[in-house]
MOPAC internal coordinates of N, CA, C and O (Angstrom, degrees):
PM7 1SCF
backbone

  N    0.0000 0     0.00 0     0.00 0    0    0    0
  C    1.4551 1     0.00 0     0.00 0    1    0    0
  C    1.4951 1   109.93 1     0.00 0    2    1    0
  O    1.2310 1   120.99 1   -24.28 1    3    2    1
  N    1.3303 1   115.72 1   155.72 1    3    2    1
  C    1.4645 1   123.83 1  -178.91 1    5    3    2
  C    1.5074 1   113.36 1    57.76 1    6    5    3
  O    1.2310 1   121.51 1  -142.10 1    7    6    5
  N    1.3408 1   114.72 1    37.90 1    7    6    5
  C    1.4728 1   121.64 1   172.07 1    9    7    6
  C    1.5127 1   107.08 1  -108.12 1   10    9    7
  O    1.2310 1   120.22 1    -6.07 1   11   10    9
  N    1.2925 1   117.18 1   173.93 1   11   10    9
  C    1.4522 1   121.33 1   177.49 1   13   11   10
  C    1.5104 1   112.65 1    81.34 1   14   13   11
  O    1.2310 1   121.32 1    20.05 1   15   14   13
  N    1.3181 1   115.08 1  -159.95 1   15   14   13
  C    1.4638 1   121.57 1  -175.73 1   17   15   14
  C    1.5157 1   110.56 1   -69.71 1   18   17   15
  O    1.2310 1   121.42 1   -27.63 1   19   18   17
  N    1.3369 1   114.89 1   152.37 1   19   18   17
  C    1.4681 1   121.15 1   178.54 1   21   19   18
  C    1.5069 1   109.16 1  -122.56 1   22   21   19
  O    1.2310 1   121.52 1   -46.99 1   23   22   21
  N    1.3236 1   114.69 1   133.01 1   23   22   21
  C    1.4857 1   121.52 1  -179.24 1   25   23   22
  C    1.5049 1   110.67 1  -122.58 1   26   25   23
  O    1.2310 1   122.05 1   -24.05 1   27   26   25
  N    1.3314 1   113.69 1   155.95 1   27   26   25
  C    1.4743 1   119.96 1   172.46 1   29   27   26
  C    1.5238 1   107.61 1  -126.72 1   30   29   27
  O    1.2310 1   121.21 1   -29.27 1   31   30   29
  N    1.3153 1   115.29 1   150.73 1   31   30   29
  C    1.4656 1   119.18 1   176.72 1   33   31   30
  C    1.5327 1   109.68 1   -85.74 1   34   33   31
  O    1.2310 1   121.13 1    -7.22 1   35   34   33
  N    1.3134 1   115.44 1   172.78 1   35   34   33
  C    1.4418 1   121.45 1   177.33 1   37   35   34
  C    1.5361 1   111.38 1   -60.76 1   38   37   35
  O    1.2310 1   120.80 1   141.69 1   39   38   37
  N    1.3333 1   116.08 1   -38.31 1   39   38   37
  C    1.4758 1   120.00 1  -179.52 1   41   39   38
  C    1.5353 1   110.90 1   -61.93 1   42   41   39
  O    1.2310 1   120.63 1   138.75 1   43   42   41
  N    1.3495 1   116.40 1   -41.25 1   43   42   41
  C    1.4582 1   119.25 1   177.07 1   45   43   42
  C    1.5093 1   109.61 1   -65.14 1   46   45   43
  O    1.2310 1   119.40 1   133.35 1   47   46   45
  N    1.3086 1   118.74 1   -46.65 1   47   46   45
  C    1.4529 1   122.96 1  -178.31 1   49   47   46
  C    1.5420 1   111.56 1   -57.89 1   50   49   47
  O    1.2310 1   120.70 1   141.35 1   51   50   49
  N    1.3293 1   116.27 1   -38.65 1   51   50   49
  C    1.4700 1   120.62 1  -176.07 1   53   51   50
  C    1.5161 1   113.30 1   -86.49 1   54   53   51
  O    1.2310 1   119.31 1   160.54 1   55   54   53
  N    1.3318 1   118.92 1   -19.46 1   55   54   53
  C    1.4681 1   119.18 1  -171.11 1   57   55   54
  C    1.5312 1   115.30 1  -119.30 1   58   57   55
  O    1.2310 1   119.84 1   160.62 1   59   58   57
  N    1.3425 1   117.91 1   -19.38 1   59   58   57
  C    1.4551 1   120.63 1  -172.82 1   61   59   58
  C    1.5396 1   108.64 1  -120.98 1   62   61   59
  O    1.2310 1   120.76 1   -57.86 1   63   62   61
  N    1.3123 1   116.14 1   122.14 1   63   62   61
  C    1.4404 1   121.18 1   179.80 1   65   63   62
  C    1.5143 1   111.16 1   -57.41 1   66   65   63
  O    1.2310 1   120.39 1   -32.12 1   67   66   65
  N    1.3416 1   116.86 1   147.88 1   67   66   65
  C    1.4697 1   122.14 1  -179.73 1   69   67   66
  C    1.5124 1   111.95 1   -57.28 1   70   69   67
  O    1.2310 1   119.71 1   139.73 1   71   70   69
  N    1.3385 1   118.16 1   -40.27 1   71   70   69
  C    1.4567 1   119.38 1  -178.87 1   73   71   70
  C    1.5452 1   111.00 1   -64.80 1   74   73   71
  O    1.2310 1   120.17 1   146.24 1   75   74   73
  N    1.3442 1   117.28 1   -33.76 1   75   74   73
  C    1.4550 1   118.75 1   177.74 1   77   75   74
  C    1.5290 1   110.54 1   -73.69 1   78   77   75
  O    1.2310 1   119.74 1   144.52 1   79   78   77
  N    1.3101 1   118.10 1   -35.48 1   79   78   77
  C    1.4721 1   121.83 1   174.53 1   81   79   78
  C    1.5142 1   110.52 1   -58.79 1   82   81   79
  O    1.2310 1   120.83 1   131.76 1   83   82   81
  N    1.3282 1   116.02 1   -48.24 1   83   82   81
  C    1.4664 1   120.96 1  -179.86 1   85   83   82
  C    1.5328 1   110.74 1   -61.89 1   86   85   83
  O    1.2310 1   120.78 1   138.62 1   87   86   85
  N    1.3475 1   116.11 1   -41.38 1   87   86   85
  C    1.4538 1   120.95 1   178.08 1   89   87   86
  C    1.5012 1   112.18 1   -57.97 1   90   89   87
  O    1.2310 1   120.14 1   136.10 1   91   90   89
  N    1.3268 1   117.33 1   -43.90 1   91   90   89
  C    1.4586 1   121.70 1  -179.06 1   93   91   90
  C    1.5296 1   110.39 1   -68.83 1   94   93   91
  O    1.2310 1   119.55 1   139.45 1   95   94   93
  N    1.3263 1   118.47 1   -40.55 1   95   94   93
  C    1.4893 1   120.57 1   174.39 1   97   95   94
  C    1.5415 1   110.57 1   -59.15 1   98   97   95
  O    1.2310 1   120.79 1   139.47 1   99   98   97
  N    1.3495 1   116.10 1   -40.53 1   99   98   97
  C    1.4558 1   119.70 1   179.90 1  101   99   98
  C    1.5314 1   111.47 1   -66.40 1  102  101   99
  O    1.2310 1   119.80 1   144.33 1  103  102  101
  N    1.3283 1   117.98 1   -35.67 1  103  102  101
  C    1.4592 1   120.16 1   177.01 1  105  103  102
  C    1.5211 1   110.63 1   -63.44 1  106  105  103
  O    1.2310 1   120.43 1   141.30 1  107  106  105
  N    1.3359 1   116.78 1   -38.70 1  107  106  105
  C    1.4719 1   119.83 1   177.00 1  109  107  106
  C    1.5277 1   110.19 1   -67.72 1  110  109  107
  O    1.2310 1   119.74 1   137.61 1  111  110  109
  N    1.3294 1   118.10 1   -42.39 1  111  110  109
  C    1.4587 1   121.83 1   178.08 1  113  111  110
  C    1.5024 1   112.42 1   -59.94 1  114  113  111
  O    1.2310 1   120.79 1   140.98 1  115  114  113
  N    1.3390 1   116.09 1   -39.02 1  115  114  113
  C    1.4557 1   120.99 1   177.91 1  117  115  114
  C    1.5283 1   110.28 1   -65.49 1  118  117  115
  O    1.2310 1   120.33 1   139.09 1  119  118  117
  N    1.3121 1   116.98 1   -40.91 1  119  118  117
  C    1.4565 1   121.03 1   179.13 1  121  119  118
  C    1.5283 1   111.56 1   -66.62 1  122  121  119
  O    1.2310 1   120.42 1   146.07 1  123  122  121
  N    1.3402 1   116.80 1   -33.93 1  123  122  121
  C    1.4644 1   121.76 1   176.77 1  125  123  122
  C    1.5384 1   112.15 1   -58.78 1  126  125  123
  O    1.2310 1   121.23 1   146.66 1  127  126  125
  N    1.3256 1   115.25 1   -33.34 1  127  126  125
  C    1.4731 1   120.01 1  -176.71 1  129  127  126
  C    1.5388 1   112.92 1   -85.78 1  130  129  127
  O    1.2310 1   119.99 1   174.89 1  131  130  129
  N    1.3080 1   117.63 1    -5.11 1  131  130  129
  C    1.4598 1   121.70 1  -178.04 1  133  131  130
  C    1.5349 1   109.09 1   -68.19 1  134  133  131
  O    1.2310 1   120.25 1   -52.53 1  135  134  133
  N    1.3241 1   117.13 1   127.47 1  135  134  133
  C    1.4404 1   121.39 1  -178.25 1  137  135  134
  C    1.5215 1   111.96 1   -71.83 1  138  137  135
  O    1.2310 1   121.03 1   -33.40 1  139  138  137
  N    1.3342 1   115.64 1   146.60 1  139  138  137
  C    1.4658 1   123.40 1   176.90 1  141  139  138
  C    1.5303 1   111.38 1    52.87 1  142  141  139
  O    1.2310 1   121.36 1  -137.00 1  143  142  141
  N    1.3328 1   115.01 1    43.00 1  143  142  141
  C    1.4589 1   121.48 1   179.94 1  145  143  142
  C    1.5063 1   110.23 1  -131.94 1  146  145  143
  O    1.2310 1   120.90 1   -45.64 1  147  146  145
  N    1.3270 1   115.88 1   134.36 1  147  146  145
  C    1.4797 1   120.53 1   178.88 1  149  147  146
  C    1.5115 1   110.06 1   -96.97 1  150  149  147
  O    1.2310 1   119.49 1   -66.26 1  151  150  149
  N    1.3127 1   118.58 1   113.74 1  151  150  149
  C    1.4493 1   122.45 1   178.89 1  153  151  150
  C    1.5421 1   109.99 1   -80.22 1  154  153  151
  O    1.2310 1   121.00 1   -49.27 1  155  154  153
  N    1.3229 1   115.70 1   130.73 1  155  154  153
  C    1.4523 1   121.73 1   178.80 1  157  155  154
  C    1.5310 1   109.70 1   -81.32 1  158  157  155
  O    1.2310 1   120.23 1   -29.87 1  159  158  157
  N    1.3292 1   117.16 1   150.13 1  159  158  157
  C    1.4809 1   120.51 1   177.58 1  161  159  158
  C    1.4982 1   113.54 1   -65.78 1  162  161  159
  O    1.2310 1   119.92 1   161.66 1  163  162  161
  N    1.3560 1   117.76 1   -18.34 1  163  162  161
  C    1.4525 1   123.63 1  -179.06 1  165  163  162
  C    1.5119 1   110.31 1  -116.05 1  166  165  163
  O    1.2310 1   120.54 1   -63.55 1  167  166  165
  N    1.3167 1   116.57 1   116.45 1  167  166  165
  C    1.4710 1   121.96 1   174.81 1  169  167  166
  C    1.5078 1   106.84 1  -108.31 1  170  169  167
  O    1.2310 1   120.79 1   -44.51 1  171  170  169
  N    1.3393 1   116.09 1   135.49 1  171  170  169
  C    1.4629 1   121.19 1  -176.24 1  173  171  170
  C    1.5348 1   108.43 1  -119.50 1  174  173  171
  O    1.2310 1   121.58 1   -48.61 1  175  174  173
  N    1.3113 1   114.58 1   131.39 1  175  174  173
  C    1.4762 1   121.87 1   177.19 1  177  175  174
  C    1.5248 1   107.28 1  -121.20 1  178  177  175
  O    1.2310 1   121.04 1   -52.72 1  179  178  177
  N    1.3333 1   115.61 1   127.28 1  179  178  177
  C    1.4487 1   120.73 1   173.19 1  181  179  178
  C    1.5096 1   108.20 1  -110.31 1  182  181  179
  O    1.2310 1   119.86 1   -61.52 1  183  182  181
  N    1.3065 1   117.88 1   118.48 1  183  182  181
  C    1.4380 1   123.18 1  -179.20 1  185  183  182
  C    1.5311 1   108.83 1  -105.24 1  186  185  183
  O    1.2310 1   120.36 1   -50.01 1  187  186  185
  N    1.3175 1   116.92 1   129.99 1  187  186  185
  C    1.4547 1   121.68 1  -179.25 1  189  187  186
  C    1.5048 1   109.42 1  -153.16 1  190  189  187
  O    1.2310 1   120.81 1   -22.36 1  191  190  189
  N    1.3487 1   116.05 1   157.64 1  191  190  189
  C    1.4871 1   118.78 1   177.14 1  193  191  190
  C    1.5198 1   110.99 1   -73.08 1  194  193  191
  O    1.2310 1   120.77 1   -29.26 1  195  194  193
  N    1.3199 1   116.14 1   150.74 1  195  194  193
  C    1.4539 1   122.62 1   178.01 1  197  195  194
  C    1.5256 1   107.51 1  -138.65 1  198  197  195
  O    1.2310 1   120.21 1   -60.50 1  199  198  197
  N    1.3278 1   117.21 1   119.50 1  199  198  197
  C    1.4717 1   120.91 1   179.07 1  201  199  198
  C    1.5364 1   108.87 1   -90.23 1  202  201  199
  O    1.2310 1   121.28 1   -49.06 1  203  202  201
  N    1.3222 1   115.15 1   130.94 1  203  202  201
  C    1.4612 1   121.32 1   176.38 1  205  203  202
  C    1.5167 1   106.74 1  -137.29 1  206  205  203
  O    1.2310 1   120.07 1   -60.26 1  207  206  205
  N    1.3198 1   117.48 1   119.74 1  207  206  205
  C    1.4823 1   122.44 1  -179.96 1  209  207  206
  C    1.5230 1   113.11 1    49.62 1  210  209  207
  O    1.2310 1   120.85 1  -137.23 1  211  210  209
  N    1.3396 1   115.98 1    42.77 1  211  210  209
  C    1.4493 1   121.38 1   177.47 1  213  211  210
  C    1.5047 1   116.31 1    80.81 1  214  213  211
  O    1.2310 1   120.55 1   175.16 1  215  214  213
  N    1.3411 1   116.56 1    -4.84 1  215  214  213
  C    1.4767 1   120.77 1   178.08 1  217  215  214
  C    1.5209 1   109.26 1  -104.47 1  218  217  215
  O    1.2310 1   120.55 1   -31.23 1  219  218  217
  N    1.3205 1   116.56 1   148.77 1  219  218  217
  C    1.4794 1   120.82 1   179.97 1  221  219  218
  C    1.5171 1   109.65 1  -105.26 1  222  221  219
  O    1.2310 1   121.31 1   -52.26 1  223  222  221
  N    1.3291 1   115.11 1   127.74 1  223  222  221
  C    1.4567 1   123.69 1  -179.61 1  225  223  222
  C    1.5553 1   108.05 1  -118.01 1  226  225  223
  O    1.2310 1   121.63 1   -11.56 1  227  226  225
  N    1.3287 1   114.49 1   168.44 1  227  226  225
  C    1.4547 1   121.47 1   174.05 1  229  227  226
  C    1.5147 1   109.51 1   -91.82 1  230  229  227
  O    1.2310 1   120.08 1   -60.95 1  231  230  229
  N    1.3189 1   117.45 1   119.05 1  231  230  229
  C    1.4752 1   120.65 1   176.05 1  233  231  230
  C    1.5369 1   106.20 1   -96.99 1  234  233  231
  O    1.2310 1   120.84 1   -49.45 1  235  234  233
  N    1.3277 1   115.99 1   130.55 1  235  234  233
  C    1.4520 1   122.38 1  -178.93 1  237  235  234
  C    1.5174 1   107.59 1  -122.12 1  238  237  235
  O    1.2310 1   121.49 1   -64.44 1  239  238  237
  N    1.3437 1   114.75 1   115.56 1  239  238  237
  C    1.4788 1   119.37 1   177.38 1  241  239  238
  C    1.5384 1   106.28 1  -105.50 1  242  241  239
  O    1.2310 1   120.96 1   -59.92 1  243  242  241
  N    1.3043 1   115.76 1   120.08 1  243  242  241
  C    1.4873 1   122.08 1  -176.38 1  245  243  242
  C    1.5316 1   106.11 1  -109.17 1  246  245  243
  O    1.2310 1   120.23 1   -57.66 1  247  246  245
  N    1.3266 1   117.17 1   122.34 1  247  246  245
  C    1.4695 1   121.72 1  -178.49 1  249  247  246
  C    1.5139 1   112.60 1  -133.75 1  250  249  247
  O    1.2310 1   122.08 1   -19.23 1  251  250  249
  N    1.2941 1   113.62 1   160.77 1  251  250  249
  C    1.4697 1   122.64 1   165.21 1  253  251  250
  C    1.5272 1   107.21 1  -148.96 1  254  253  251
  O    1.2310 1   120.60 1   -21.39 1  255  254  253
  N    1.3126 1   116.45 1   158.61 1  255  254  253
  C    1.4974 1   119.81 1  -176.77 1  257  255  254
  C    1.5032 1   113.06 1   -93.17 1  258  257  255
  O    1.2310 1   119.55 1   138.03 1  259  258  257
  N    1.3468 1   118.46 1   -41.97 1  259  258  257
  C    1.4901 1   121.29 1  -174.10 1  261  259  258
  C    1.5227 1   107.34 1  -124.18 1  262  261  259
  O    1.2310 1   118.37 1   -67.48 1  263  262  261
  N    1.1475 1   120.71 1   112.52 1  263  262  261
  C    1.4317 1   142.40 1   -14.30 1  265  263  262
  C    1.5359 1   109.16 1   -66.81 1  266  265  263
  O    1.2310 1   118.94 1   -43.06 1  267  266  265
  N    1.3218 1   119.62 1   136.94 1  267  266  265
  C    1.4630 1   119.38 1  -175.06 1  269  267  266
  C    1.5171 1   112.10 1   -53.71 1  270  269  267
  O    1.2310 1   121.79 1   -46.89 1  271  270  269
  N    1.3240 1   114.18 1   133.11 1  271  270  269
  C    1.4588 1   120.50 1   179.72 1  273  271  270
  C    1.5037 1   109.31 1  -155.00 1  274  273  271
  O    1.2310 1   121.30 1   -40.15 1  275  274  273
  N    1.3274 1   115.11 1   139.85 1  275  274  273
  C    1.4856 1   120.63 1   174.61 1  277  275  274
  C    1.5262 1   108.12 1  -153.10 1  278  277  275
  O    1.2310 1   121.27 1   -43.81 1  279  278  277
  N    1.3392 1   115.17 1   136.19 1  279  278  277
  C    1.4328 1   121.12 1   177.23 1  281  279  278
  C    1.5082 1   107.49 1  -145.87 1  282  281  279
  O    1.2310 1   120.69 1   -34.29 1  283  282  281
  N    1.3330 1   116.28 1   145.71 1  283  282  281
  C    1.4526 1   121.51 1  -178.39 1  285  283  282
  C    1.5268 1   109.26 1  -122.50 1  286  285  283
  O    1.2310 1   121.39 1   -46.28 1  287  286  285
  N    1.3098 1   114.94 1   133.72 1  287  286  285
  C    1.4694 1   121.45 1   176.67 1  289  287  286
  C    1.5459 1   108.08 1  -123.02 1  290  289  287
  O    1.2310 1   120.84 1   -34.01 1  291  290  289
  N    1.2966 1   116.00 1   145.99 1  291  290  289
  C    1.4383 1   122.95 1   174.36 1  293  291  290
  C    1.5367 1   106.98 1  -118.80 1  294  293  291
  O    1.2310 1   120.46 1   -58.19 1  295  294  293
  N    1.3625 1   116.73 1   121.81 1  295  294  293
  C    1.4374 1   119.00 1  -178.02 1  297  295  294
  C    1.5445 1   109.08 1  -131.72 1  298  297  295
  O    1.2310 1   122.18 1   -25.92 1  299  298  297
  N    1.3200 1   113.43 1   154.08 1  299  298  297
  C    1.4747 1   120.04 1   177.68 1  301  299  298
  C    1.5178 1   108.11 1   -94.82 1  302  301  299
  O    1.2310 1   121.27 1   -59.54 1  303  302  301
  N    1.3259 1   115.17 1   120.46 1  303  302  301
  C    1.4920 1   121.50 1   176.38 1  305  303  302
  C    1.5086 1   107.97 1  -138.81 1  306  305  303
  O    1.2310 1   120.77 1   -18.32 1  307  306  305
  N    1.3377 1   116.14 1   161.68 1  307  306  305
  C    1.4530 1   119.32 1  -177.68 1  309  307  306
  C    1.5452 1   111.71 1   -82.56 1  310  309  307
  O    1.2310 1   119.99 1   151.49 1  311  310  309
  N    1.3243 1   117.62 1   -28.51 1  311  310  309
  C    1.4806 1   118.55 1  -179.66 1  313  311  310
  C    1.5343 1   108.85 1  -114.88 1  314  313  311
  O    1.2310 1   120.30 1   -73.36 1  315  314  313
  N    1.3141 1   117.04 1   106.64 1  315  314  313
  C    1.4846 1   123.43 1   179.72 1  317  315  314
  C    1.5118 1   107.16 1   -85.23 1  318  317  315
  O    1.2310 1   120.58 1   -48.32 1  319  318  317
  N    1.3187 1   116.50 1   131.68 1  319  318  317
  C    1.4686 1   121.50 1   177.24 1  321  319  318
  C    1.5026 1   111.46 1  -124.60 1  322  321  319
  O    1.2310 1   121.71 1   -23.22 1  323  322  321
  N    1.3423 1   114.33 1   156.78 1  323  322  321
  C    1.4800 1   121.34 1   172.29 1  325  323  322
  C    1.5136 1   106.78 1  -120.21 1  326  325  323
  O    1.2310 1   121.00 1   -80.56 1  327  326  325
  N    1.3367 1   115.69 1    99.44 1  327  326  325
  C    1.4528 1   121.48 1  -177.92 1  329  327  326
  C    1.5134 1   110.54 1  -146.87 1  330  329  327
  O    1.2310 1   120.73 1   -25.87 1  331  330  329
  N    1.3131 1   116.21 1   154.13 1  331  330  329
  C    1.4600 1   122.28 1   169.69 1  333  331  330
  C    1.5317 1   105.93 1  -108.05 1  334  333  331
  O    1.2310 1   121.58 1   -46.61 1  335  334  333
  N    1.3475 1   114.58 1   133.39 1  335  334  333
  C    1.4714 1   120.45 1  -174.98 1  337  335  334
  C    1.4987 1   108.52 1  -125.30 1  338  337  335
  O    1.2310 1   120.37 1   -44.82 1  339  338  337
  N    1.3249 1   116.89 1   135.18 1  339  338  337
  C    1.4534 1   123.55 1   172.46 1  341  339  338
  C    1.5293 1   108.81 1  -105.35 1  342  341  339
  O    1.2310 1   119.91 1   -40.78 1  343  342  341
  N    1.3115 1   117.79 1   139.22 1  343  342  341
  C    1.4434 1   122.87 1   169.25 1  345  343  342
  C    1.5280 1   105.67 1  -123.17 1  346  345  343
  O    1.2310 1   120.42 1   -60.57 1  347  346  345
  N    1.3241 1   116.81 1   119.43 1  347  346  345
  C    1.4340 1   122.72 1  -172.86 1  349  347  346
  C    1.5365 1   111.06 1  -117.84 1  350  349  347
  O    1.2310 1   121.43 1   -50.55 1  351  350  349
  N    1.3477 1   114.86 1   129.45 1  351  350  349
  C    1.4567 1   119.43 1   175.05 1  353  351  350
  C    1.5189 1   108.63 1   -94.35 1  354  353  351
  O    1.2310 1   120.54 1   -49.31 1  355  354  353
  N    1.3106 1   116.58 1   130.69 1  355  354  353
  C    1.4959 1   122.40 1  -175.34 1  357  355  354
  C    1.5082 1   109.45 1  -136.64 1  358  357  355
  O    1.2310 1   121.41 1   -11.71 1  359  358  357
  N    1.3422 1   114.90 1   168.29 1  359  358  357
  C    1.4724 1   122.63 1   176.44 1  361  359  358
  C    1.5333 1   106.24 1  -127.76 1  362  361  359
  O    1.2310 1   120.92 1   -48.09 1  363  362  361
  N    1.3415 1   115.85 1   131.91 1  363  362  361
  C    1.4702 1   119.83 1   178.71 1  365  363  362
  C    1.5196 1   111.05 1   -80.66 1  366  365  363
  O    1.2310 1   121.03 1    -1.40 1  367  366  365
  N    1.3373 1   115.63 1   178.60 1  367  366  365
  C    1.4889 1   120.53 1  -176.74 1  369  367  366
  C    1.5402 1   113.08 1   -64.52 1  370  369  367
  O    1.2310 1   120.16 1   163.47 1  371  370  369
  N    1.3512 1   117.30 1   -16.53 1  371  370  369
  C    1.4497 1   121.29 1   178.02 1  373  371  370
  C    1.5185 1   112.09 1   -95.82 1  374  373  371
  O    1.2310 1   119.95 1  -175.52 1  375  374  373
  N    1.3292 1   117.71 1     4.48 1  375  374  373
  C    1.4530 1   122.19 1   179.60 1  377  375  374
  C    1.5091 1   115.03 1    83.92 1  378  377  375
  O    1.2310 1   120.35 1  -170.71 1  379  378  377
  N    1.3334 1   116.94 1     9.29 1  379  378  377
  C    1.4624 1   120.47 1   178.89 1  381  379  378
  C    1.5112 1   110.31 1   -86.60 1  382  381  379
  O    1.2310 1   121.27 1   -47.13 1  383  382  381
  N    1.3366 1   115.18 1   132.87 1  383  382  381
  C    1.4551 1   120.52 1   178.45 1  385  383  382
  C    1.5201 1   111.73 1   -80.13 1  386  385  383
  O    1.2310 1   120.79 1   -34.06 1  387  386  385
  N    1.3107 1   116.10 1   145.94 1  387  386  385
  C    1.4614 1   122.54 1   172.39 1  389  387  386
  C    1.5183 1   109.05 1  -152.36 1  390  389  387
  O    1.2310 1   120.53 1   -16.23 1  391  390  389
  N    1.3163 1   116.59 1   163.77 1  391  390  389
  C    1.4541 1   122.06 1  -179.53 1  393  391  390
  C    1.5200 1   109.98 1  -130.44 1  394  393  391
  O    1.2310 1   120.46 1   -34.09 1  395  394  393
  N    1.3263 1   116.73 1   145.91 1  395  394  393
  C    1.4511 1   121.23 1  -179.52 1  397  395  394
  C    1.5145 1   108.61 1  -129.17 1  398  397  395
  O    1.2310 1   121.19 1   -51.21 1  399  398  397
  N    1.3510 1   115.34 1   128.79 1  399  398  397
  C    1.4552 1   121.42 1   173.66 1  401  399  398
  C    1.5332 1   108.78 1  -101.77 1  402  401  399
  O    1.2310 1   120.30 1   -52.93 1  403  402  401
  N    1.3302 1   117.04 1   127.07 1  403  402  401
  C    1.4530 1   121.66 1  -176.32 1  405  403  402
  C    1.5174 1   111.05 1  -143.74 1  406  405  403
  O    1.2310 1   120.84 1   -23.30 1  407  406  405
  N    1.3322 1   116.00 1   156.70 1  407  406  405
  C    1.4372 1   120.24 1   168.05 1  409  407  406
  C    1.4876 1   109.69 1   -68.78 1  410  409  407
  O    1.2310 1   119.84 1   -31.62 1  411  410  409
  N    1.3400 1   117.92 1   148.38 1  411  410  409
  C    1.4745 1   120.47 1  -176.95 1  413  411  410
  C    1.5044 1   112.12 1   -59.13 1  414  413  411
  O    1.2310 1   119.22 1   149.13 1  415  414  413
  N    1.3422 1   119.09 1   -30.87 1  415  414  413
  C    1.4411 1   120.06 1  -178.13 1  417  415  414
  C    1.5288 1   113.10 1   -80.63 1  418  417  415
  O    1.2310 1   120.37 1   179.47 1  419  418  417
  N    1.3552 1   116.91 1    -0.53 1  419  418  417
  C    1.4525 1   121.62 1   175.59 1  421  419  418
  C    1.5184 1   112.18 1   -96.07 1  422  421  419
  O    1.2310 1   120.39 1   174.97 1  423  422  421
  N    1.3078 1   116.85 1    -5.03 1  423  422  421
  C    1.4689 1   122.10 1  -177.36 1  425  423  422
  C    1.5271 1   110.74 1   -74.32 1  426  425  423
  O    1.2310 1   120.10 1   180.00 1  427  426  425

């Protein structure tokens, strides 16, 4: 899962910085390499602001349902966003795998 070409929707392009997109793809890639772990076709990222000592950071909650998984990261970025993002692994009619990153309201 999550092999092949990677696509983003217009909502991702317009709302999520490229460095944050790359970071989320890397989190999925890291999870793919985890031993004895079943990666779900749907990866969910919830991005929200997090205040720490008067400073605002980007909180990233990465989840999947099957096998249950949740991890939270706090990163320093210049543009803080509040969005829910889905990354879906799919197979086309020719059997080629691809993945799409989209805002939850684009699903």
